[in-house]
C-alpha positions as CSV (number, residue, x, y, z in Angstrom):
1,M,-90.1,-18.1,10.6
2,E,-90.7,-19.1,7.0
3,K,-87.1,-18.5,6.1
4,E,-85.8,-20.5,9.0
5,S,-88.2,-23.4,8.1
6,S,-87.0,-23.4,4.5
7,L,-83.4,-23.4,5.8
8,E,-84.2,-26.4,8.1
9,N,-85.7,-28.3,5.2
10,S,-82.6,-27.6,3.1
11,R,-80.4,-29.0,5.9
12,N,-82.5,-32.1,6.3
13,S,-82.5,-32.8,2.6
14,S,-78.8,-32.7,2.5
15,I,-78.1,-35.1,5.4
16,N,-77.9,-38.2,3.2
17,E,-75.7,-36.4,0.7
18,F,-73.2,-35.6,3.5
19,D,-73.4,-39.1,5.0
20,D,-70.1,-40.7,4.0
21,S,-71.1,-44.1,5.4
22,T,-72.9,-44.8,2.1
23,L,-70.0,-43.8,-0.1
24,S,-67.1,-45.8,-1.6
25,N,-63.4,-45.3,-1.0
26,K,-62.8,-44.5,-4.6
27,V,-60.4,-41.6,-5.5
28,H,-61.8,-39.7,-8.4
29,T,-59.8,-38.2,-11.3
30,F,-60.0,-35.6,-14.0
31,L,-58.1,-36.1,-17.2
32,G,-56.7,-39.2,-15.5
33,Y,-55.0,-37.2,-12.7
34,S,-55.7,-36.3,-9.1
35,G,-53.9,-34.5,-6.2
36,T,-50.8,-32.4,-7.0
37,R,-50.8,-33.3,-10.7
38,L,-54.4,-32.3,-11.2
39,N,-53.7,-29.0,-9.4
40,F,-50.8,-28.4,-11.8
41,I,-53.2,-29.0,-14.7
42,I,-55.7,-26.6,-13.3
43,S,-53.0,-24.0,-12.7
44,T,-51.8,-24.5,-16.3
45,F,-55.3,-24.1,-17.7
46,A,-55.8,-20.9,-15.7
47,G,-52.3,-19.7,-16.6
48,V,-53.0,-20.1,-20.4
49,G,-56.1,-17.9,-19.9
50,F,-54.0,-15.1,-18.3
51,F,-51.2,-15.6,-20.8
52,L,-53.7,-14.9,-23.5
53,F,-54.8,-11.8,-21.6
54,G,-51.2,-10.4,-21.5
55,Y,-50.5,-11.2,-25.1
56,D,-53.7,-9.6,-26.4
57,Q,-53.3,-6.6,-24.3
58,S,-49.7,-5.8,-25.3
59,L,-49.9,-6.7,-29.0
60,I,-51.4,-3.6,-30.6
61,G,-49.0,-0.9,-29.3
62,S,-46.1,-1.8,-31.6
63,L,-48.2,-2.7,-34.6
64,L,-49.4,0.9,-34.9
65,T,-46.1,2.0,-36.5
66,L,-45.8,-0.8,-39.1
67,P,-45.9,0.5,-42.7
68,N,-48.8,-1.7,-43.9
69,F,-50.9,-1.0,-40.8
70,E,-50.5,2.7,-41.5
71,E,-51.4,2.2,-45.2
72,T,-54.5,0.1,-44.2
73,F,-55.8,2.5,-41.6
74,P,-54.4,5.9,-42.6
75,S,-57.1,7.8,-40.7
76,I,-55.9,6.4,-37.4
77,L,-52.4,7.7,-37.8
78,G,-53.1,11.2,-39.2
79,P,-51.3,14.1,-37.4
80,D,-54.5,15.4,-35.9
81,D,-56.1,12.0,-35.0
82,G,-54.5,11.4,-31.6
83,V,-57.8,10.9,-30.0
84,L,-59.0,8.4,-32.6
85,Q,-55.8,6.4,-32.3
86,G,-56.0,6.4,-28.5
87,T,-59.7,5.3,-28.8
88,V,-58.9,2.5,-31.3
89,V,-56.3,1.1,-29.0
90,S,-58.2,1.5,-25.7
91,I,-61.7,0.6,-27.0
92,Y,-60.6,-3.0,-26.2
93,E,-61.0,-2.2,-22.5
94,I,-64.6,-1.1,-23.0
95,G,-65.3,-4.6,-24.5
96,C,-63.5,-6.1,-21.5
97,F,-65.6,-4.0,-19.1
98,A,-68.8,-5.2,-20.8
99,G,-67.7,-8.8,-20.6
100,A,-66.8,-8.5,-16.9
101,I,-70.1,-6.9,-16.1
102,A,-71.9,-9.7,-17.9
103,T,-70.3,-12.3,-15.6
104,I,-72.2,-10.7,-12.7
105,Y,-75.2,-12.5,-14.0
106,C,-73.6,-15.4,-16.0
107,G,-71.1,-16.4,-13.3
108,N,-73.7,-17.6,-10.8
109,K,-76.2,-18.8,-13.4
110,F,-74.0,-20.8,-15.7
111,G,-71.0,-21.6,-13.6
112,R,-67.2,-21.0,-14.1
113,I,-66.6,-23.5,-16.9
114,K,-69.3,-22.3,-19.2
115,C,-68.3,-18.7,-18.6
116,M,-64.8,-19.5,-19.7
117,L,-66.2,-21.4,-22.7
118,I,-68.1,-18.3,-23.7
119,G,-65.0,-16.2,-23.3
120,C,-62.8,-18.4,-25.4
121,I,-65.3,-18.5,-28.3
122,I,-65.8,-14.8,-28.3
123,I,-62.0,-14.2,-28.3
124,I,-61.5,-16.5,-31.3
125,I,-64.3,-14.6,-33.2
126,G,-62.8,-11.2,-32.2
127,A,-59.3,-12.2,-33.2
128,A,-60.5,-13.4,-36.6
129,L,-62.4,-10.1,-37.1
130,Q,-59.3,-8.0,-36.2
131,A,-57.0,-10.0,-38.5
132,S,-59.3,-9.6,-41.4
133,A,-60.1,-5.8,-40.9
134,F,-59.7,-3.3,-43.8
135,S,-61.5,-0.4,-42.3
136,V,-61.3,1.5,-39.0
137,G,-64.9,0.7,-38.1
138,H,-64.3,-3.0,-38.7
139,F,-61.2,-2.9,-36.6
140,I,-62.9,-1.1,-33.7
141,V,-65.8,-3.5,-33.6
142,A,-63.4,-6.4,-33.7
143,R,-61.4,-5.1,-30.7
144,I,-64.6,-4.6,-28.7
145,V,-65.6,-8.2,-29.5
146,T,-62.2,-9.5,-28.4
147,G,-62.4,-7.4,-25.3
148,V,-65.8,-8.9,-24.3
149,G,-64.3,-12.4,-24.4
150,T,-61.3,-11.3,-22.4
151,G,-63.6,-9.7,-19.8
152,F,-65.3,-13.1,-19.4
153,M,-62.0,-14.8,-18.9
154,T,-60.4,-12.3,-16.5
155,S,-63.5,-12.2,-14.3
156,T,-63.9,-15.9,-14.1
157,V,-60.5,-17.5,-14.1
158,P,-59.2,-16.1,-10.8
159,V,-62.4,-17.1,-9.0
160,W,-62.3,-20.6,-10.5
161,Q,-58.6,-21.0,-9.7
162,S,-59.1,-19.9,-6.1
163,E,-62.1,-22.1,-5.5
164,L,-60.1,-25.2,-6.6
165,S,-57.0,-24.3,-4.6
166,R,-56.0,-25.2,-1.1
167,A,-55.8,-22.2,1.2
168,T,-52.1,-22.8,1.7
169,T,-51.3,-22.6,-2.0
170,R,-54.0,-20.1,-3.2
171,G,-51.8,-17.1,-2.9
172,K,-48.9,-18.6,-4.9
173,L,-51.2,-19.9,-7.6
174,I,-52.9,-16.5,-8.2
175,M,-49.5,-14.8,-8.2
176,L,-48.4,-17.3,-10.8
177,M,-51.3,-16.2,-13.0
178,G,-50.1,-12.7,-12.6
179,S,-46.7,-13.7,-13.7
180,L,-48.2,-15.4,-16.8
181,I,-49.9,-12.1,-17.7
182,T,-46.4,-10.7,-18.0
183,A,-45.2,-13.7,-19.9
184,G,-47.9,-13.0,-22.4
185,V,-46.7,-9.3,-22.5
186,A,-43.1,-10.4,-23.1
187,T,-44.2,-12.8,-25.9
188,A,-46.2,-10.1,-27.6
189,Y,-43.2,-7.8,-27.6
190,W,-40.9,-10.4,-29.1
191,V,-43.5,-11.3,-31.7
192,D,-43.8,-7.7,-32.7
193,F,-40.0,-7.3,-32.8
194,G,-39.7,-10.4,-35.0
195,F,-42.3,-9.2,-37.5
196,Y,-40.7,-5.8,-37.6
197,F,-38.1,-7.3,-40.0
198,V,-40.7,-8.3,-42.6
199,S,-42.7,-5.0,-42.5
200,E,-40.8,-3.2,-45.2
201,N,-42.1,-5.4,-48.1
202,D,-45.4,-6.5,-46.8
203,P,-48.3,-5.7,-49.2
204,K,-50.7,-8.2,-47.6
205,G,-50.1,-7.0,-44.0
206,I,-48.6,-10.3,-42.7
207,S,-46.5,-8.2,-40.3
208,W,-49.6,-7.3,-38.2
209,R,-52.3,-9.7,-39.3
210,L,-50.4,-12.9,-38.3
211,P,-49.4,-11.7,-34.8
212,I,-53.1,-10.9,-34.2
213,I,-54.4,-14.2,-35.4
214,L,-51.8,-16.2,-33.5
215,Q,-53.7,-15.4,-30.3
216,V,-56.4,-17.9,-31.3
217,I,-54.0,-20.7,-30.4
218,F,-54.5,-20.1,-26.7
219,P,-58.3,-20.3,-26.5
220,M,-58.3,-23.2,-28.8
221,M,-56.0,-25.0,-26.4
222,L,-58.4,-24.3,-23.6
223,L,-61.4,-25.4,-25.6
224,S,-59.8,-28.8,-26.2
225,V,-60.0,-29.7,-22.5
226,I,-62.5,-27.2,-21.0
227,F,-65.2,-29.8,-20.2
228,K,-62.6,-32.3,-18.8
229,V,-61.4,-30.0,-16.0
230,P,-63.4,-29.8,-12.7
231,E,-66.1,-27.2,-12.1
232,S,-65.9,-25.1,-9.0
233,P,-67.1,-27.2,-6.0
234,R,-68.4,-24.0,-4.3
235,W,-70.6,-23.2,-7.3
236,L,-71.8,-26.8,-7.5
237,M,-72.7,-26.7,-3.8
238,S,-74.6,-23.4,-4.3
239,K,-76.7,-25.4,-7.0
240,K,-77.3,-28.3,-4.6
241,R,-75.1,-30.6,-6.7
242,V,-73.4,-32.0,-3.6
243,R,-72.4,-35.3,-5.2
244,E,-70.5,-33.6,-8.0
245,A,-68.8,-31.3,-5.5
246,R,-67.7,-34.3,-3.5
247,I,-66.1,-35.9,-6.6
248,V,-64.2,-32.7,-7.3
249,F,-62.8,-32.5,-3.8
250,S,-61.9,-36.2,-3.9
251,A,-59.8,-35.5,-7.0
252,I,-58.2,-32.3,-5.9
253,Y,-57.1,-33.7,-2.5
254,N,-56.3,-37.2,-3.9
255,L,-58.6,-38.7,-1.2
256,P,-61.4,-41.3,-1.2
257,E,-64.8,-39.7,-1.7
258,N,-65.8,-40.9,1.8
259,D,-62.8,-39.4,3.5
260,S,-63.6,-37.2,6.5
261,E,-61.6,-34.2,5.0
262,V,-63.7,-34.3,1.8
263,T,-66.9,-34.3,4.0
264,S,-65.5,-31.6,6.2
265,Q,-64.9,-29.3,3.1
266,L,-68.5,-29.9,1.9
267,A,-69.9,-29.2,5.3
268,E,-67.9,-26.0,5.6
269,I,-69.1,-24.7,2.3
270,Q,-72.7,-25.7,3.1
271,S,-72.5,-23.8,6.4
272,A,-71.2,-20.7,4.7
273,L,-74.0,-20.9,2.1
274,E,-76.7,-21.4,4.8
275,L,-75.3,-18.4,6.8
276,E,-75.4,-16.2,3.8
277,E,-78.9,-17.5,2.8
278,V,-80.2,-16.4,6.2
279,E,-78.6,-13.0,6.0
280,S,-79.4,-12.2,2.4
281,A,-82.1,-14.6,1.3
282,G,-80.1,-15.8,-1.6
283,F,-78.2,-13.8,-4.2
284,N,-79.3,-10.3,-4.9
285,I,-77.2,-7.7,-6.6
286,R,-78.3,-5.1,-4.1
287,E,-76.6,-7.0,-1.3
288,L,-73.3,-5.9,-2.7
289,V,-73.9,-2.3,-1.7
290,K,-75.3,-3.1,1.7
291,Q,-73.0,-3.3,4.7
292,G,-74.9,-5.7,7.0
293,P,-73.3,-8.2,9.4
294,T,-71.1,-9.7,6.5
295,R,-69.8,-6.2,5.5
296,N,-70.5,-6.8,1.8
297,F,-69.9,-3.2,0.8
298,Q,-66.6,-2.9,2.5
299,R,-65.5,-6.2,0.8
300,L,-66.6,-4.8,-2.5
301,S,-64.8,-1.5,-2.0
302,L,-61.6,-3.2,-1.1
303,A,-61.8,-5.4,-4.2
304,C,-62.7,-2.6,-6.6
305,W,-60.2,0.0,-5.2
306,S,-57.3,-2.5,-5.4
307,Q,-58.0,-2.9,-9.1
308,I,-58.5,0.8,-9.6
309,F,-55.1,1.7,-8.0
310,Q,-53.4,-1.0,-10.1
311,Q,-54.5,0.9,-13.2
312,I,-54.0,4.5,-12.2
313,S,-50.4,3.6,-11.3
314,G,-49.8,3.8,-15.1
315,I,-48.5,0.3,-15.6
316,N,-50.7,-0.4,-18.7
317,L,-49.7,2.9,-20.2
318,I,-46.1,1.4,-20.2
319,T,-47.4,-2.0,-21.3
320,Y,-49.2,-0.6,-24.4
321,Y,-46.7,2.0,-25.4
322,A,-43.3,0.9,-24.2
323,G,-41.8,1.2,-27.7
324,T,-43.4,4.6,-28.2
325,I,-42.0,5.8,-24.9
326,F,-38.5,4.6,-25.6
327,E,-38.5,6.1,-29.2
328,K,-40.4,9.4,-28.7
329,Y,-39.6,10.3,-25.1
330,I,-36.2,8.8,-24.5
331,H,-35.2,9.4,-28.1
332,M,-34.0,5.9,-29.2
333,S,-33.9,4.6,-32.7
334,P,-36.9,2.5,-33.8
335,F,-34.9,-0.7,-33.8
336,N,-33.4,0.0,-30.3
337,A,-36.7,1.1,-29.0
338,R,-38.4,-2.2,-30.1
339,I,-35.7,-4.5,-28.8
340,L,-35.5,-2.6,-25.5
341,A,-39.3,-2.8,-25.1
342,A,-39.1,-6.6,-25.6
343,C,-36.3,-6.8,-23.0
344,N,-38.4,-4.7,-20.7
345,G,-41.3,-7.1,-21.0
346,T,-39.0,-10.1,-20.4
347,E,-37.5,-8.5,-17.3
348,Y,-41.1,-7.6,-16.1
349,F,-42.0,-11.4,-16.3
350,L,-38.8,-12.5,-14.5
351,A,-39.3,-9.9,-11.7
352,S,-43.0,-11.0,-11.3
353,L,-41.8,-14.5,-10.4
354,L,-40.4,-13.2,-7.1
355,G,-43.9,-12.3,-6.1
356,I,-44.7,-16.0,-5.9
357,V,-42.0,-16.4,-3.3
358,F,-43.0,-13.4,-1.2
359,I,-46.8,-13.6,-1.2
360,E,-47.1,-16.2,1.6
361,R,-44.0,-15.1,3.5
362,V,-44.6,-11.3,3.6
363,G,-48.4,-11.2,3.3
364,R,-50.9,-9.4,1.0
365,R,-51.1,-6.1,2.8
366,K,-47.3,-5.5,3.1
367,L,-46.7,-6.3,-0.5
368,L,-49.3,-3.9,-1.7
369,F,-48.2,-1.2,0.8
370,F,-44.5,-1.3,-0.2
371,G,-45.5,-1.7,-3.9
372,A,-47.4,1.6,-3.8
373,I,-44.5,3.4,-2.2
374,G,-41.9,1.9,-4.6
375,Q,-44.0,2.8,-7.6
376,A,-44.5,6.4,-6.5
377,L,-40.7,6.9,-5.9
378,T,-39.8,5.3,-9.2
379,M,-42.3,7.2,-11.2
380,M,-41.1,10.5,-9.6
381,A,-37.5,9.6,-10.6
382,L,-38.7,8.6,-14.1
383,T,-40.4,11.9,-14.6
384,I,-37.4,13.9,-13.6
385,A,-35.1,11.8,-15.8
386,T,-37.4,12.2,-18.8
387,W,-37.7,15.9,-18.3
388,Q,-33.9,16.2,-18.2
389,A,-33.6,14.0,-21.3
390,D,-35.9,16.4,-23.2
391,K,-34.0,19.4,-22.0
392,Q,-30.6,18.0,-22.9
393,R,-31.8,16.8,-26.3
394,A,-33.1,20.3,-27.1
395,E,-29.7,21.7,-26.2
396,N,-27.3,19.3,-28.0
397,G,-29.3,16.7,-29.8
398,G,-28.8,12.9,-29.8
399,G,-29.0,10.5,-26.9
400,T,-28.3,11.7,-23.4
401,G,-27.3,10.3,-20.0
402,A,-30.7,11.4,-18.6
403,G,-32.4,9.3,-21.4
404,I,-30.4,6.2,-20.3
405,A,-31.4,6.9,-16.7
406,A,-35.1,7.2,-17.7
407,A,-34.9,3.8,-19.5
408,V,-33.4,2.3,-16.4
409,F,-36.2,3.7,-14.2
410,L,-38.8,2.3,-16.6
411,F,-37.3,-1.1,-16.0
412,V,-37.3,-0.5,-12.2
413,F,-40.9,0.6,-12.2
414,N,-42.0,-2.6,-14.0
415,S,-39.9,-4.6,-11.6
416,V,-41.5,-3.0,-8.5
417,F,-45.0,-3.5,-9.9
418,G,-44.3,-7.1,-11.0
419,V,-42.9,-8.2,-7.6
420,L,-45.1,-6.3,-5.2
421,Y,-48.4,-5.3,-6.9
422,L,-49.3,-7.3,-9.9
423,G,-50.7,-10.6,-8.5
424,G,-52.0,-9.1,-5.2
425,T,-54.6,-7.0,-6.8
426,W,-56.0,-10.1,-8.6
427,L,-55.8,-12.2,-5.4
428,L,-57.5,-9.7,-3.0
429,P,-61.0,-9.7,-4.6
430,T,-61.3,-13.5,-4.5
431,E,-60.2,-13.7,-0.8
432,V,-62.2,-10.8,0.7
433,S,-65.5,-11.5,-1.0
434,S,-68.2,-13.6,0.6
435,L,-68.9,-17.0,-0.9
436,Q,-72.3,-16.2,-2.4
437,L,-71.2,-12.9,-3.8
438,R,-67.8,-14.0,-4.9
439,A,-68.5,-14.1,-8.7
440,A,-70.3,-10.7,-8.6
441,T,-67.5,-9.1,-6.5
442,A,-64.8,-10.4,-8.9
443,A,-66.8,-9.2,-11.9
444,L,-67.3,-5.7,-10.5
445,S,-63.6,-5.4,-9.4
446,T,-62.4,-6.6,-12.8
447,S,-64.8,-4.1,-14.4
448,C,-63.2,-1.3,-12.4
449,N,-59.8,-2.6,-13.7
450,W,-60.9,-2.3,-17.3
451,L,-62.7,1.0,-16.9
452,F,-59.7,2.8,-15.4
453,N,-57.5,1.0,-17.9
454,F,-59.5,2.6,-20.7
455,M,-59.3,6.0,-19.0
456,V,-55.5,5.9,-18.5
457,V,-54.6,4.4,-21.9
458,C,-57.0,6.6,-24.0
459,I,-56.5,9.9,-22.3
460,K,-52.7,9.6,-21.7
461,F,-52.1,8.4,-25.3
462,S,-53.7,11.7,-26.5
463,F,-51.2,13.6,-24.3
464,F,-48.4,11.6,-25.9
465,L,-49.4,12.7,-29.4
466,F,-49.9,16.3,-28.5
467,K,-46.4,16.4,-26.9
468,V,-44.7,14.5,-29.8
C-alpha cells in the first residue's frame, strides 16, 4: 500500500509537467540544429567515440616489432617472455573491464554525458602515459589507465545513442557505430604501416610514440562539444527532470515542445518507469539476477552471451595480430605482411557497411545466426589452409598456394564477422534490457566483452610465440 501511495503521489506531481496546454510551440535546438541534422551530429559524436575504440585497440600489435620499441622494452620481447608480451598487450582489456564495471554505478548516478566526459579525460591521460613510457611497468599502468577510459566510453555510448534514436533508425545507427570501430582499426593499421618506414633510424621512438599520442585527437574533439549535445531523455526522466527531457525530444523530432508526439514519448517513458518502480522498487543491482515478471536475468544473459560469443569467435585475435599472423603463420615478408594487414582492415571496414543495409531488412536474430555459421565454416577452412601452408613450407620452403588460400580466408572471416556479427552484438544489449536497468545491463555485457577479449588475446598470443 505504501509503495502504491508513493507511486500515486509521483503521478500526481507529474501532471502539470505533462500538460502541454501551458507550453509554447517553440522547437528547441542543440548546437543550432534539430531533427535530422541533430541526429546526424549525435551519430557523428557517438561514431568518433567508437572510432577511437577501434584505433586504440588495433594500434599496439604492429608496434611490437618496431626496432626502437624492442630497444626500449627488451624484456617484453625476449624469447622466453611470450606470457609477458601477451599480458602487456591484453592488460588493456582489464582496464576496459574495470571501466565498464564502474559505469554500473556511474551510469545511473551521473548520466550518459558525464560518463563519456570521464572516459575522454581518462583516455587522454592514459595515451600521454603510454607515449612517454620508458619502462615495462610504466607502459602496463598506462595501458590499464587508457583501458578504463575506453571501458567508460564503450559501455555508455551505445546506450546514449540508442536512447536518442527513433526506433526505426536505431538499428542502422548502432550498426554504423560498429562500422566505425572497423574504420578505427583500418586507420591504426595504415598509421602503423606509414611509420614502419621511419623505424630504422629512430633513436627517439617517434615510430611508436607518435601513433599512440595521435589518439588524443579523438577525445579532445568530443570534449569540445560534449556539454552541447543532448543528455539521454530517458535518464532525465528517471531523475524527474521532465522539462529537460521534453526539450531534448523537441529537438530530436524537430517538433514544438507542446506537440502531442513529444508528450506521448514522455508519457511512454514515464509509464515504463512507473511499472519498473512497482516491480523492483527502484534500481537495485540484485534485480539484474532475478527473473521476475520482467525477466531481467534472461535479458542480462542474452546481452552478456552475445558479447562473449563475439570475442570467443577470435575476431580480436586477428585484429591485434593480423601482421603477426601474415608474417609468422602464412610466411610473408614483413613489408607484405604489414600492407596486407592494412588492406585487411580496410576491407573489414567496407564489409561492415553492408550490415547497416541488412539490419532492418533481415533482422537481428537472422544476422547473428548466419554470422555464427559463416564464421565457423571460414575458421575451419582457415585452419586447414594454415596447416597445409606450414606443411608445404617445411617441405620446400618459401611461399605456398596454401598460404595464399589462408590469407584469403582471413579476409573472408573478417567480412563475415563485419557484415553479420559486429554491430548486432552491440545493438542487442541496448534493445533487450529494461529501461531502469539498461545502463547496468550494457555495462555488464560490455564487461563480458572485455573479459573474454583479454582471455583470448592473452592466452592465444602465448600459443603464437610457443609455436613460432
